[in-house]
Biotite code that builds the C-alpha atoms (Angstrom):
import biotite.structure as struc

atoms = struc.array([
    struc.Atom([-23.505, 5.493, -4.518], chain_id="A", res_id=1, res_name="MET", atom_name="CA", element="C"),
    struc.Atom([-24.401, 2.213, -2.841], chain_id="A", res_id=2, res_name="LYS", atom_name="CA", element="C"),
    struc.Atom([-26.314, 2.372, 0.391], chain_id="A", res_id=3, res_name="SER", atom_name="CA", element="C"),
    struc.Atom([-25.303, 0.489, 3.515], chain_id="A", res_id=4, res_name="CYS", atom_name="CA", element="C"),
    struc.Atom([-23.289, -2.756, 3.234], chain_id="A", res_id=5, res_name="LEU", atom_name="CA", element="C"),
    struc.Atom([-22.868, -5.035, 6.236], chain_id="A", res_id=6, res_name="LYS", atom_name="CA", element="C"),
    struc.Atom([-19.407, -6.608, 6.442], chain_id="A", res_id=7, res_name="LEU", atom_name="CA", element="C"),
    struc.Atom([-18.650, -9.684, 8.577], chain_id="A", res_id=8, res_name="THR", atom_name="CA", element="C"),
    struc.Atom([-15.021, -10.448, 9.395], chain_id="A", res_id=9, res_name="PHE", atom_name="CA", element="C"),
    struc.Atom([-13.371, -13.768, 10.230], chain_id="A", res_id=10, res_name="ASN", atom_name="CA", element="C"),
    struc.Atom([-13.036, -12.700, 13.872], chain_id="A", res_id=11, res_name="ASN", atom_name="CA", element="C"),
    struc.Atom([-16.836, -12.457, 14.077], chain_id="A", res_id=12, res_name="GLY", atom_name="CA", element="C"),
    struc.Atom([-16.862, -8.648, 14.185], chain_id="A", res_id=13, res_name="GLN", atom_name="CA", element="C"),
    struc.Atom([-19.219, -6.764, 11.882], chain_id="A", res_id=14, res_name="THR", atom_name="CA", element="C"),
    struc.Atom([-18.964, -3.298, 10.366], chain_id="A", res_id=15, res_name="ALA", atom_name="CA", element="C"),
    struc.Atom([-21.155, -1.054, 8.249], chain_id="A", res_id=16, res_name="LEU", atom_name="CA", element="C"),
    struc.Atom([-19.768, 0.270, 4.977], chain_id="A", res_id=17, res_name="ALA", atom_name="CA", element="C"),
    struc.Atom([-20.861, 2.821, 2.421], chain_id="A", res_id=18, res_name="THR", atom_name="CA", element="C"),
    struc.Atom([-19.455, 3.682, -0.989], chain_id="A", res_id=19, res_name="GLN", atom_name="CA", element="C"),
    struc.Atom([-19.228, 7.206, -2.399], chain_id="A", res_id=20, res_name="VAL", atom_name="CA", element="C"),
    struc.Atom([-18.189, 8.693, -5.731], chain_id="A", res_id=21, res_name="GLU", atom_name="CA", element="C"),
    struc.Atom([-18.507, 12.444, -4.998], chain_id="A", res_id=22, res_name="GLN", atom_name="CA", element="C"),
    struc.Atom([-17.913, 14.527, -1.844], chain_id="A", res_id=23, res_name="PRO", atom_name="CA", element="C"),
    struc.Atom([-21.508, 15.823, -2.089], chain_id="A", res_id=24, res_name="GLU", atom_name="CA", element="C"),
    struc.Atom([-22.716, 12.291, -1.364], chain_id="A", res_id=25, res_name="GLU", atom_name="CA", element="C"),
    struc.Atom([-20.966, 12.123, 2.002], chain_id="A", res_id=26, res_name="LEU", atom_name="CA", element="C"),
    struc.Atom([-23.663, 13.569, 4.304], chain_id="A", res_id=27, res_name="PRO", atom_name="CA", element="C"),
    struc.Atom([-26.250, 11.060, 3.081], chain_id="A", res_id=28, res_name="TYR", atom_name="CA", element="C"),
    struc.Atom([-23.725, 8.194, 2.928], chain_id="A", res_id=29, res_name="ALA", atom_name="CA", element="C"),
    struc.Atom([-22.600, 8.780, 6.531], chain_id="A", res_id=30, res_name="LEU", atom_name="CA", element="C"),
    struc.Atom([-26.220, 8.934, 7.648], chain_id="A", res_id=31, res_name="LYS", atom_name="CA", element="C"),
    struc.Atom([-26.978, 5.549, 6.020], chain_id="A", res_id=32, res_name="THR", atom_name="CA", element="C"),
    struc.Atom([-24.315, 3.913, 8.231], chain_id="A", res_id=33, res_name="ILE", atom_name="CA", element="C"),
    struc.Atom([-25.573, 5.663, 11.353], chain_id="A", res_id=34, res_name="GLY", atom_name="CA", element="C"),
    struc.Atom([-22.942, 8.404, 11.613], chain_id="A", res_id=35, res_name="LEU", atom_name="CA", element="C"),
    struc.Atom([-24.944, 11.592, 11.813], chain_id="A", res_id=36, res_name="CYS", atom_name="CA", element="C"),
    struc.Atom([-24.416, 13.175, 15.236], chain_id="A", res_id=37, res_name="SER", atom_name="CA", element="C"),
    struc.Atom([-21.833, 15.946, 15.509], chain_id="A", res_id=38, res_name="SER", atom_name="CA", element="C"),
    struc.Atom([-19.034, 15.067, 17.947], chain_id="A", res_id=39, res_name="ARG", atom_name="CA", element="C"),
    struc.Atom([-15.300, 15.603, 18.337], chain_id="A", res_id=40, res_name="SER", atom_name="CA", element="C"),
    struc.Atom([-13.103, 13.742, 15.847], chain_id="A", res_id=41, res_name="VAL", atom_name="CA", element="C"),
    struc.Atom([-9.624, 12.299, 16.214], chain_id="A", res_id=42, res_name="LEU", atom_name="CA", element="C"),
    struc.Atom([-7.925, 11.629, 12.862], chain_id="A", res_id=43, res_name="VAL", atom_name="CA", element="C"),
    struc.Atom([-4.996, 9.192, 13.012], chain_id="A", res_id=44, res_name="VAL", atom_name="CA", element="C"),
    struc.Atom([-2.518, 9.073, 10.100], chain_id="A", res_id=45, res_name="VAL", atom_name="CA", element="C"),
    struc.Atom([0.943, 7.606, 9.586], chain_id="A", res_id=46, res_name="GLY", atom_name="CA", element="C"),
    struc.Atom([2.811, 4.378, 8.964], chain_id="A", res_id=47, res_name="GLY", atom_name="CA", element="C"),
    struc.Atom([1.095, 1.410, 7.359], chain_id="A", res_id=48, res_name="ALA", atom_name="CA", element="C"),
    struc.Atom([3.320, -1.473, 6.250], chain_id="A", res_id=49, res_name="SER", atom_name="CA", element="C"),
    struc.Atom([6.871, -0.191, 6.737], chain_id="A", res_id=50, res_name="ASN", atom_name="CA", element="C"),
    struc.Atom([7.064, 0.569, 10.452], chain_id="A", res_id=51, res_name="ILE", atom_name="CA", element="C"),
    struc.Atom([10.230, -0.912, 11.988], chain_id="A", res_id=52, res_name="SER", atom_name="CA", element="C"),
    struc.Atom([9.794, -3.302, 14.900], chain_id="A", res_id=53, res_name="GLU", atom_name="CA", element="C"),
    struc.Atom([11.388, -0.863, 17.346], chain_id="A", res_id=54, res_name="ALA", atom_name="CA", element="C"),
    struc.Atom([9.080, 1.985, 16.261], chain_id="A", res_id=55, res_name="ASP", atom_name="CA", element="C"),
    struc.Atom([6.070, -0.369, 16.314], chain_id="A", res_id=56, res_name="PHE", atom_name="CA", element="C"),
    struc.Atom([6.607, -1.392, 19.938], chain_id="A", res_id=57, res_name="LEU", atom_name="CA", element="C"),
    struc.Atom([7.195, 2.188, 21.027], chain_id="A", res_id=58, res_name="ARG", atom_name="CA", element="C"),
    struc.Atom([4.043, 3.582, 19.476], chain_id="A", res_id=59, res_name="ILE", atom_name="CA", element="C"),
    struc.Atom([1.741, 0.603, 20.108], chain_id="A", res_id=60, res_name="GLN", atom_name="CA", element="C"),
    struc.Atom([1.511, 1.576, 23.791], chain_id="A", res_id=61, res_name="ARG", atom_name="CA", element="C"),
    struc.Atom([0.198, 5.024, 22.881], chain_id="A", res_id=62, res_name="LEU", atom_name="CA", element="C"),
    struc.Atom([-2.833, 3.475, 21.195], chain_id="A", res_id=63, res_name="PHE", atom_name="CA", element="C"),
    struc.Atom([-3.750, 1.283, 24.159], chain_id="A", res_id=64, res_name="VAL", atom_name="CA", element="C"),
    struc.Atom([-2.859, 3.764, 26.918], chain_id="A", res_id=65, res_name="GLU", atom_name="CA", element="C"),
    struc.Atom([-3.728, 7.129, 25.341], chain_id="A", res_id=66, res_name="VAL", atom_name="CA", element="C"),
    struc.Atom([-5.535, 7.305, 21.985], chain_id="A", res_id=67, res_name="LEU", atom_name="CA", element="C"),
    struc.Atom([-8.233, 4.641, 22.429], chain_id="A", res_id=68, res_name="ALA", atom_name="CA", element="C"),
    struc.Atom([-9.032, 5.590, 26.077], chain_id="A", res_id=69, res_name="PRO", atom_name="CA", element="C"),
    struc.Atom([-9.345, 9.301, 25.205], chain_id="A", res_id=70, res_name="ILE", atom_name="CA", element="C"),
    struc.Atom([-11.617, 8.595, 22.244], chain_id="A", res_id=71, res_name="ALA", atom_name="CA", element="C"),
    struc.Atom([-13.756, 6.448, 24.553], chain_id="A", res_id=72, res_name="GLU", atom_name="CA", element="C"),
    struc.Atom([-13.872, 9.021, 27.363], chain_id="A", res_id=73, res_name="THR", atom_name="CA", element="C"),
    struc.Atom([-14.827, 11.847, 24.985], chain_id="A", res_id=74, res_name="LEU", atom_name="CA", element="C"),
    struc.Atom([-17.197, 9.688, 22.892], chain_id="A", res_id=75, res_name="GLY", atom_name="CA", element="C"),
    struc.Atom([-15.225, 10.902, 19.861], chain_id="A", res_id=76, res_name="ALA", atom_name="CA", element="C"),
    struc.Atom([-15.224, 9.517, 16.342], chain_id="A", res_id=77, res_name="TYR", atom_name="CA", element="C"),
    struc.Atom([-11.839, 8.155, 15.234], chain_id="A", res_id=78, res_name="VAL", atom_name="CA", element="C"),
    struc.Atom([-11.054, 8.327, 11.501], chain_id="A", res_id=79, res_name="VAL", atom_name="CA", element="C"),
    struc.Atom([-8.124, 6.582, 9.781], chain_id="A", res_id=80, res_name="ASP", atom_name="CA", element="C"),
    struc.Atom([-7.236, 4.676, 6.593], chain_id="A", res_id=81, res_name="GLY", atom_name="CA", element="C"),
    struc.Atom([-9.008, 1.480, 7.653], chain_id="A", res_id=82, res_name="GLY", atom_name="CA", element="C"),
    struc.Atom([-6.626, -1.220, 6.346], chain_id="A", res_id=83, res_name="THR", atom_name="CA", element="C"),
    struc.Atom([-5.159, -4.078, 8.349], chain_id="A", res_id=84, res_name="ASP", atom_name="CA", element="C"),
    struc.Atom([-1.666, -2.610, 8.654], chain_id="A", res_id=85, res_name="ALA", atom_name="CA", element="C"),
    struc.Atom([0.460, -0.367, 10.868], chain_id="A", res_id=86, res_name="GLY", atom_name="CA", element="C"),
    struc.Atom([-1.234, 2.371, 12.853], chain_id="A", res_id=87, res_name="ILE", atom_name="CA", element="C"),
    struc.Atom([-4.702, 1.342, 11.619], chain_id="A", res_id=88, res_name="MET", atom_name="CA", element="C"),
    struc.Atom([-4.208, -2.197, 12.920], chain_id="A", res_id=89, res_name="ARG", atom_name="CA", element="C"),
    struc.Atom([-2.948, -0.713, 16.218], chain_id="A", res_id=90, res_name="MET", atom_name="CA", element="C"),
    struc.Atom([-6.021, 1.519, 16.499], chain_id="A", res_id=91, res_name="MET", atom_name="CA", element="C"),
    struc.Atom([-8.429, -1.368, 15.865], chain_id="A", res_id=92, res_name="GLY", atom_name="CA", element="C"),
    struc.Atom([-6.607, -3.701, 18.247], chain_id="A", res_id=93, res_name="ALA", atom_name="CA", element="C"),
    struc.Atom([-6.477, -1.029, 20.992], chain_id="A", res_id=94, res_name="ALA", atom_name="CA", element="C"),
    struc.Atom([-10.222, -0.346, 20.692], chain_id="A", res_id=95, res_name="ARG", atom_name="CA", element="C"),
    struc.Atom([-10.986, -4.050, 21.120], chain_id="A", res_id=96, res_name="THR", atom_name="CA", element="C"),
    struc.Atom([-8.380, -4.542, 23.856], chain_id="A", res_id=97, res_name="GLN", atom_name="CA", element="C"),
    struc.Atom([-9.898, -1.874, 26.121], chain_id="A", res_id=98, res_name="ILE", atom_name="CA", element="C"),
    struc.Atom([-13.485, -2.907, 25.253], chain_id="A", res_id=99, res_name="GLY", atom_name="CA", element="C"),
    struc.Atom([-14.278, 0.536, 23.820], chain_id="A", res_id=100, res_name="ALA", atom_name="CA", element="C"),
    struc.Atom([-17.503, 1.535, 22.076], chain_id="A", res_id=101, res_name="LYS", atom_name="CA", element="C"),
    struc.Atom([-16.408, 4.606, 20.051], chain_id="A", res_id=102, res_name="PHE", atom_name="CA", element="C"),
    struc.Atom([-17.026, 4.592, 16.293], chain_id="A", res_id=103, res_name="ALA", atom_name="CA", element="C"),
    struc.Atom([-13.826, 3.741, 14.402], chain_id="A", res_id=104, res_name="LEU", atom_name="CA", element="C"),
    struc.Atom([-14.204, 4.815, 10.774], chain_id="A", res_id=105, res_name="VAL", atom_name="CA", element="C"),
    struc.Atom([-11.854, 3.615, 8.020], chain_id="A", res_id=106, res_name="GLY", atom_name="CA", element="C"),
    struc.Atom([-11.735, 5.664, 4.800], chain_id="A", res_id=107, res_name="VAL", atom_name="CA", element="C"),
    struc.Atom([-10.136, 3.704, 2.013], chain_id="A", res_id=108, res_name="THR", atom_name="CA", element="C"),
    struc.Atom([-9.836, 3.595, -1.823], chain_id="A", res_id=109, res_name="PRO", atom_name="CA", element="C"),
    struc.Atom([-12.204, 0.906, -3.061], chain_id="A", res_id=110, res_name="GLU", atom_name="CA", element="C"),
    struc.Atom([-9.845, -0.186, -5.840], chain_id="A", res_id=111, res_name="GLY", atom_name="CA", element="C"),
    struc.Atom([-7.167, -1.190, -3.300], chain_id="A", res_id=112, res_name="LYS", atom_name="CA", element="C"),
    struc.Atom([-9.074, -3.175, -0.678], chain_id="A", res_id=113, res_name="VAL", atom_name="CA", element="C"),
    struc.Atom([-10.671, -6.589, -0.333], chain_id="A", res_id=114, res_name="ALA", atom_name="CA", element="C"),
    struc.Atom([-14.062, -6.735, 1.346], chain_id="A", res_id=115, res_name="LEU", atom_name="CA", element="C"),
    struc.Atom([-14.585, -9.637, 3.749], chain_id="A", res_id=116, res_name="PRO", atom_name="CA", element="C"),
    struc.Atom([-17.022, -12.389, 2.694], chain_id="A", res_id=117, res_name="ASN", atom_name="CA", element="C"),
    struc.Atom([-16.088, -11.836, -0.974], chain_id="A", res_id=118, res_name="HIS", atom_name="CA", element="C"),
    struc.Atom([-14.439, -15.084, -2.033], chain_id="A", res_id=119, res_name="SER", atom_name="CA", element="C"),
    struc.Atom([-12.831, -13.854, -5.265], chain_id="A", res_id=120, res_name="GLU", atom_name="CA", element="C"),
    struc.Atom([-10.206, -11.631, -3.615], chain_id="A", res_id=121, res_name="THR", atom_name="CA", element="C"),
    struc.Atom([-7.346, -10.578, -5.890], chain_id="A", res_id=122, res_name="ALA", atom_name="CA", element="C"),
    struc.Atom([-3.903, -11.182, -4.441], chain_id="A", res_id=123, res_name="ALA", atom_name="CA", element="C"),
    struc.Atom([-2.858, -7.531, -4.725], chain_id="A", res_id=124, res_name="ASP", atom_name="CA", element="C"),
    struc.Atom([-5.762, -6.223, -2.623], chain_id="A", res_id=125, res_name="LEU", atom_name="CA", element="C"),
    struc.Atom([-5.316, -5.256, 1.027], chain_id="A", res_id=126, res_name="THR", atom_name="CA", element="C"),
    struc.Atom([-7.563, -6.522, 3.802], chain_id="A", res_id=127, res_name="LEU", atom_name="CA", element="C"),
    struc.Atom([-9.689, -4.162, 5.861], chain_id="A", res_id=128, res_name="LEU", atom_name="CA", element="C"),
    struc.Atom([-8.901, -3.973, 9.588], chain_id="A", res_id=129, res_name="GLU", atom_name="CA", element="C"),
    struc.Atom([-11.497, -6.182, 11.323], chain_id="A", res_id=130, res_name="PRO", atom_name="CA", element="C"),
    struc.Atom([-11.980, -4.148, 14.528], chain_id="A", res_id=131, res_name="ASN", atom_name="CA", element="C"),
    struc.Atom([-13.229, -1.025, 12.747], chain_id="A", res_id=132, res_name="HIS", atom_name="CA", element="C"),
    struc.Atom([-16.944, -0.297, 13.103], chain_id="A", res_id=133, res_name="THR", atom_name="CA", element="C"),
    struc.Atom([-17.532, 1.652, 9.876], chain_id="A", res_id=134, res_name="HIS", atom_name="CA", element="C"),
    struc.Atom([-15.934, 2.036, 6.448], chain_id="A", res_id=135, res_name="PHE", atom_name="CA", element="C"),
    struc.Atom([-16.282, 4.682, 3.749], chain_id="A", res_id=136, res_name="VAL", atom_name="CA", element="C"),
    struc.Atom([-15.113, 3.299, 0.384], chain_id="A", res_id=137, res_name="LEU", atom_name="CA", element="C"),
    struc.Atom([-13.950, 6.144, -1.840], chain_id="A", res_id=138, res_name="VAL", atom_name="CA", element="C"),
    struc.Atom([-12.937, 6.260, -5.525], chain_id="A", res_id=139, res_name="PRO", atom_name="CA", element="C"),
    struc.Atom([-9.344, 5.351, -6.277], chain_id="A", res_id=140, res_name="GLY", atom_name="CA", element="C"),
    struc.Atom([-6.901, 2.664, -7.350], chain_id="A", res_id=141, res_name="ASN", atom_name="CA", element="C"),
    struc.Atom([-3.848, 4.124, -5.618], chain_id="A", res_id=142, res_name="ASN", atom_name="CA", element="C"),
    struc.Atom([-2.824, 4.613, -2.007], chain_id="A", res_id=143, res_name="TRP", atom_name="CA", element="C"),
    struc.Atom([-3.076, 8.321, -1.253], chain_id="A", res_id=144, res_name="GLY", atom_name="CA", element="C"),
    struc.Atom([-6.339, 8.719, -3.187], chain_id="A", res_id=145, res_name="ASP", atom_name="CA", element="C"),
    struc.Atom([-8.046, 8.472, 0.207], chain_id="A", res_id=146, res_name="GLU", atom_name="CA", element="C"),
    struc.Atom([-6.072, 11.348, 1.813], chain_id="A", res_id=147, res_name="SER", atom_name="CA", element="C"),
    struc.Atom([-8.438, 14.240, 0.959], chain_id="A", res_id=148, res_name="PRO", atom_name="CA", element="C"),
    struc.Atom([-11.424, 12.017, 1.760], chain_id="A", res_id=149, res_name="TRP", atom_name="CA", element="C"),
    struc.Atom([-10.149, 11.174, 5.268], chain_id="A", res_id=150, res_name="ILE", atom_name="CA", element="C"),
    struc.Atom([-10.011, 14.902, 5.945], chain_id="A", res_id=151, res_name="SER", atom_name="CA", element="C"),
    struc.Atom([-13.398, 15.521, 4.358], chain_id="A", res_id=152, res_name="CYS", atom_name="CA", element="C"),
    struc.Atom([-15.093, 12.747, 6.378], chain_id="A", res_id=153, res_name="VAL", atom_name="CA", element="C"),
    struc.Atom([-13.540, 14.098, 9.591], chain_id="A", res_id=154, res_name="ALA", atom_name="CA", element="C"),
    struc.Atom([-14.755, 17.647, 8.879], chain_id="A", res_id=155, res_name="THR", atom_name="CA", element="C"),
    struc.Atom([-18.257, 16.409, 8.127], chain_id="A", res_id=156, res_name="MET", atom_name="CA", element="C"),
    struc.Atom([-18.477, 14.183, 11.199], chain_id="A", res_id=157, res_name="LEU", atom_name="CA", element="C"),
    struc.Atom([-17.214, 16.926, 13.508], chain_id="A", res_id=158, res_name="ALA", atom_name="CA", element="C"),
    struc.Atom([-19.505, 19.584, 12.069], chain_id="A", res_id=159, res_name="ASN", atom_name="CA", element="C"),
    struc.Atom([-19.212, 22.265, 14.797], chain_id="A", res_id=160, res_name="ASP", atom_name="CA", element="C"),
    struc.Atom([-17.295, 20.043, 17.229], chain_id="A", res_id=161, res_name="ALA", atom_name="CA", element="C"),
    struc.Atom([-13.475, 20.189, 17.473], chain_id="A", res_id=162, res_name="PRO", atom_name="CA", element="C"),
    struc.Atom([-11.254, 17.851, 15.466], chain_id="A", res_id=163, res_name="SER", atom_name="CA", element="C"),
    struc.Atom([-7.507, 17.200, 15.324], chain_id="A", res_id=164, res_name="MET", atom_name="CA", element="C"),
    struc.Atom([-5.021, 14.876, 13.621], chain_id="A", res_id=165, res_name="THR", atom_name="CA", element="C"),
    struc.Atom([-2.359, 12.739, 15.300], chain_id="A", res_id=166, res_name="VAL", atom_name="CA", element="C"),
    struc.Atom([0.522, 11.795, 12.989], chain_id="A", res_id=167, res_name="LEU", atom_name="CA", element="C"),
    struc.Atom([2.820, 8.881, 13.838], chain_id="A", res_id=168, res_name="LEU", atom_name="CA", element="C"),
    struc.Atom([5.686, 7.510, 11.771], chain_id="A", res_id=169, res_name="ASN", atom_name="CA", element="C"),
    struc.Atom([4.597, 7.325, 8.103], chain_id="A", res_id=170, res_name="GLY", atom_name="CA", element="C"),
    struc.Atom([5.908, 7.301, 4.559], chain_id="A", res_id=171, res_name="GLY", atom_name="CA", element="C"),
    struc.Atom([5.220, 9.332, 1.422], chain_id="A", res_id=172, res_name="GLU", atom_name="CA", element="C"),
    struc.Atom([1.419, 9.255, 1.726], chain_id="A", res_id=173, res_name="ILE", atom_name="CA", element="C"),
    struc.Atom([1.620, 10.643, 5.256], chain_id="A", res_id=174, res_name="THR", atom_name="CA", element="C"),
    struc.Atom([2.827, 13.949, 3.757], chain_id="A", res_id=175, res_name="PHE", atom_name="CA", element="C"),
    struc.Atom([-0.347, 13.977, 1.664], chain_id="A", res_id=176, res_name="LYS", atom_name="CA", element="C"),
    struc.Atom([-2.453, 13.219, 4.752], chain_id="A", res_id=177, res_name="ASP", atom_name="CA", element="C"),
    struc.Atom([-0.747, 16.049, 6.638], chain_id="A", res_id=178, res_name="ALA", atom_name="CA", element="C"),
    struc.Atom([-1.416, 18.571, 3.833], chain_id="A", res_id=179, res_name="PHE", atom_name="CA", element="C"),
    struc.Atom([-5.075, 17.466, 3.696], chain_id="A", res_id=180, res_name="SER", atom_name="CA", element="C"),
    struc.Atom([-5.499, 18.128, 7.424], chain_id="A", res_id=181, res_name="SER", atom_name="CA", element="C"),
    struc.Atom([-3.600, 21.429, 7.292], chain_id="A", res_id=182, res_name="VAL", atom_name="CA", element="C"),
    struc.Atom([-5.705, 22.594, 4.321], chain_id="A", res_id=183, res_name="ASN", atom_name="CA", element="C"),
    struc.Atom([-8.819, 21.832, 6.386], chain_id="A", res_id=184, res_name="SER", atom_name="CA", element="C"),
    struc.Atom([-7.462, 24.029, 9.188], chain_id="A", res_id=185, res_name="GLY", atom_name="CA", element="C"),
    struc.Atom([-7.023, 21.022, 11.489], chain_id="A", res_id=186, res_name="ARG", atom_name="CA", element="C"),
    struc.Atom([-4.241, 20.963, 14.090], chain_id="A", res_id=187, res_name="VAL", atom_name="CA", element="C"),
    struc.Atom([-1.756, 18.168, 13.341], chain_id="A", res_id=188, res_name="VAL", atom_name="CA", element="C"),
    struc.Atom([-0.003, 16.776, 16.399], chain_id="A", res_id=189, res_name="LEU", atom_name="CA", element="C"),
    struc.Atom([3.202, 15.035, 15.295], chain_id="A", res_id=190, res_name="VAL", atom_name="CA", element="C"),
    struc.Atom([4.620, 12.320, 17.545], chain_id="A", res_id=191, res_name="ILE", atom_name="CA", element="C"),
    struc.Atom([8.385, 12.923, 17.742], chain_id="A", res_id=192, res_name="ALA", atom_name="CA", element="C"),
    struc.Atom([10.406, 9.738, 18.078], chain_id="A", res_id=193, res_name="GLY", atom_name="CA", element="C"),
    struc.Atom([7.831, 7.614, 16.224], chain_id="A", res_id=194, res_name="SER", atom_name="CA", element="C"),
    struc.Atom([10.077, 7.405, 13.130], chain_id="A", res_id=195, res_name="GLY", atom_name="CA", element="C"),
    struc.Atom([10.229, 8.351, 9.446], chain_id="A", res_id=196, res_name="ARG", atom_name="CA", element="C"),
    struc.Atom([7.875, 11.139, 8.243], chain_id="A", res_id=197, res_name="THR", atom_name="CA", element="C"),
    struc.Atom([6.943, 12.180, 11.782], chain_id="A", res_id=198, res_name="ALA", atom_name="CA", element="C"),
    struc.Atom([10.594, 12.768, 12.667], chain_id="A", res_id=199, res_name="ASP", atom_name="CA", element="C"),
    struc.Atom([11.238, 14.654, 9.392], chain_id="A", res_id=200, res_name="ILE", atom_name="CA", element="C"),
    struc.Atom([8.333, 16.986, 10.276], chain_id="A", res_id=201, res_name="LEU", atom_name="CA", element="C"),
    struc.Atom([9.636, 17.505, 13.822], chain_id="A", res_id=202, res_name="VAL", atom_name="CA", element="C"),
    struc.Atom([13.050, 18.444, 12.383], chain_id="A", res_id=203, res_name="ASP", atom_name="CA", element="C"),
    struc.Atom([11.269, 21.021, 10.209], chain_id="A", res_id=204, res_name="ALA", atom_name="CA", element="C"),
    struc.Atom([9.426, 22.419, 13.235], chain_id="A", res_id=205, res_name="LEU", atom_name="CA", element="C"),
    struc.Atom([12.803, 22.751, 14.972], chain_id="A", res_id=206, res_name="CYS", atom_name="CA", element="C"),
    struc.Atom([14.295, 24.575, 11.962], chain_id="A", res_id=207, res_name="GLY", atom_name="CA", element="C"),
    struc.Atom([16.414, 21.635, 10.803], chain_id="A", res_id=208, res_name="LYS", atom_name="CA", element="C"),
    struc.Atom([14.445, 20.680, 7.682], chain_id="A", res_id=209, res_name="ALA", atom_name="CA", element="C"),
    struc.Atom([15.917, 19.467, 4.432], chain_id="A", res_id=210, res_name="THR", atom_name="CA", element="C"),
    struc.Atom([12.598, 18.281, 2.942], chain_id="A", res_id=211, res_name="ASP", atom_name="CA", element="C"),
    struc.Atom([10.688, 21.061, 1.141], chain_id="A", res_id=212, res_name="GLU", atom_name="CA", element="C"),
    struc.Atom([7.274, 19.570, 1.928], chain_id="A", res_id=213, res_name="ARG", atom_name="CA", element="C"),
    struc.Atom([8.188, 19.388, 5.605], chain_id="A", res_id=214, res_name="ALA", atom_name="CA", element="C"),
    struc.Atom([9.294, 23.048, 5.567], chain_id="A", res_id=215, res_name="LYS", atom_name="CA", element="C"),
    struc.Atom([5.996, 24.077, 3.983], chain_id="A", res_id=216, res_name="LYS", atom_name="CA", element="C"),
    struc.Atom([3.958, 22.102, 6.528], chain_id="A", res_id=217, res_name="LEU", atom_name="CA", element="C"),
    struc.Atom([6.000, 23.510, 9.413], chain_id="A", res_id=218, res_name="ALA", atom_name="CA", element="C"),
    struc.Atom([5.277, 27.064, 8.187], chain_id="A", res_id=219, res_name="LYS", atom_name="CA", element="C"),
    struc.Atom([1.503, 26.415, 8.138], chain_id="A", res_id=220, res_name="SER", atom_name="CA", element="C"),
    struc.Atom([1.219, 27.197, 11.846], chain_id="A", res_id=221, res_name="GLY", atom_name="CA", element="C"),
    struc.Atom([-1.073, 24.199, 12.443], chain_id="A", res_id=222, res_name="THR", atom_name="CA", element="C"),
    struc.Atom([1.628, 21.613, 13.268], chain_id="A", res_id=223, res_name="LEU", atom_name="CA", element="C"),
    struc.Atom([2.638, 20.887, 16.857], chain_id="A", res_id=224, res_name="GLN", atom_name="CA", element="C"),
    struc.Atom([4.720, 18.055, 18.243], chain_id="A", res_id=225, res_name="TYR", atom_name="CA", element="C"),
    struc.Atom([5.010, 15.929, 21.374], chain_id="A", res_id=226, res_name="ILE", atom_name="CA", element="C"),
    struc.Atom([8.257, 14.210, 22.289], chain_id="A", res_id=227, res_name="ASP", atom_name="CA", element="C"),
    struc.Atom([8.244, 10.518, 23.103], chain_id="A", res_id=228, res_name="LEU", atom_name="CA", element="C"),
    struc.Atom([11.802, 10.123, 24.318], chain_id="A", res_id=229, res_name="ILE", atom_name="CA", element="C"),
    struc.Atom([10.496, 9.480, 27.829], chain_id="A", res_id=230, res_name="ASP", atom_name="CA", element="C"),
    struc.Atom([7.511, 7.274, 27.005], chain_id="A", res_id=231, res_name="ILE", atom_name="CA", element="C"),
    struc.Atom([5.768, 7.649, 30.404], chain_id="A", res_id=232, res_name="GLU", atom_name="CA", element="C"),
    struc.Atom([5.973, 11.433, 30.416], chain_id="A", res_id=233, res_name="LYS", atom_name="CA", element="C"),
    struc.Atom([5.305, 11.572, 26.669], chain_id="A", res_id=234, res_name="GLY", atom_name="CA", element="C"),
    struc.Atom([2.107, 9.538, 26.997], chain_id="A", res_id=235, res_name="ALA", atom_name="CA", element="C"),
    struc.Atom([0.868, 11.754, 29.824], chain_id="A", res_id=236, res_name="GLU", atom_name="CA", element="C"),
    struc.Atom([1.595, 14.961, 27.884], chain_id="A", res_id=237, res_name="ASN", atom_name="CA", element="C"),
    struc.Atom([0.013, 13.534, 24.734], chain_id="A", res_id=238, res_name="LEU", atom_name="CA", element="C"),
    struc.Atom([-3.147, 12.730, 26.673], chain_id="A", res_id=239, res_name="GLY", atom_name="CA", element="C"),
    struc.Atom([-3.361, 16.260, 28.082], chain_id="A", res_id=240, res_name="LYS", atom_name="CA", element="C"),
    struc.Atom([-2.815, 17.951, 24.707], chain_id="A", res_id=241, res_name="VAL", atom_name="CA", element="C"),
    struc.Atom([-5.358, 15.793, 22.857], chain_id="A", res_id=242, res_name="ILE", atom_name="CA", element="C"),
    struc.Atom([-7.976, 16.269, 25.579], chain_id="A", res_id=243, res_name="LYS", atom_name="CA", element="C"),
    struc.Atom([-7.364, 20.019, 25.501], chain_id="A", res_id=244, res_name="GLY", atom_name="CA", element="C"),
    struc.Atom([-7.733, 20.244, 21.724], chain_id="A", res_id=245, res_name="LEU", atom_name="CA", element="C"),
    struc.Atom([-10.806, 18.004, 21.530], chain_id="A", res_id=246, res_name="LEU", atom_name="CA", element="C"),
    struc.Atom([-12.656, 19.460, 24.518], chain_id="A", res_id=247, res_name="SER", atom_name="CA", element="C"),
    struc.Atom([-12.698, 23.086, 23.294], chain_id="A", res_id=248, res_name="ASN", atom_name="CA", element="C"),
])
């Protein structure tokens, strides 16, 4: 395990990063980057690079109007996949847009990402999102290797405080993320109307599933959903539910 790395992005923002090989290293690794107090945790999982423009515009508002402000009000940690794409880009941009101070922690497979200020970046590596405050680099050369780690980091950061997962849109890996949260006993709040995996899971919760993984997740008893058809009402309801779950 490497101790604390300081990353400086092109936008002038800085973040602290740590690298782990084994789950047992996490408590010490998180401490080295200043994340050691127990507080409520909001995990955000879902679409990265394949969100359609219509879905993107619909869900972008939720980050600026609901997710980032709630994290700020509650002083929560937010944990996601940390790359400069999709919902992770939205989370970083929303935090900066509202001038928030909450810790935004990206958990990402080290074999897939390019660190800033490293000139020899391979073309197939993905950039980290520059508005995150902390990164945990975990073993792996494939997307999805980070899924159990995201859950593990969230559990460790929360300690005795409440935690929950919000799932928006998403592809294949989002199923993996959902199982990781469910296996940790974390409530997964699925945003209906946000597209792709989220809508498949909502169908399963409404008894209309065709996907076996979705059926299994729906039966877990830890999935709930919020409908976004009316965005104003949906945003208000989403805010209430998240606050309720994270303020227990």
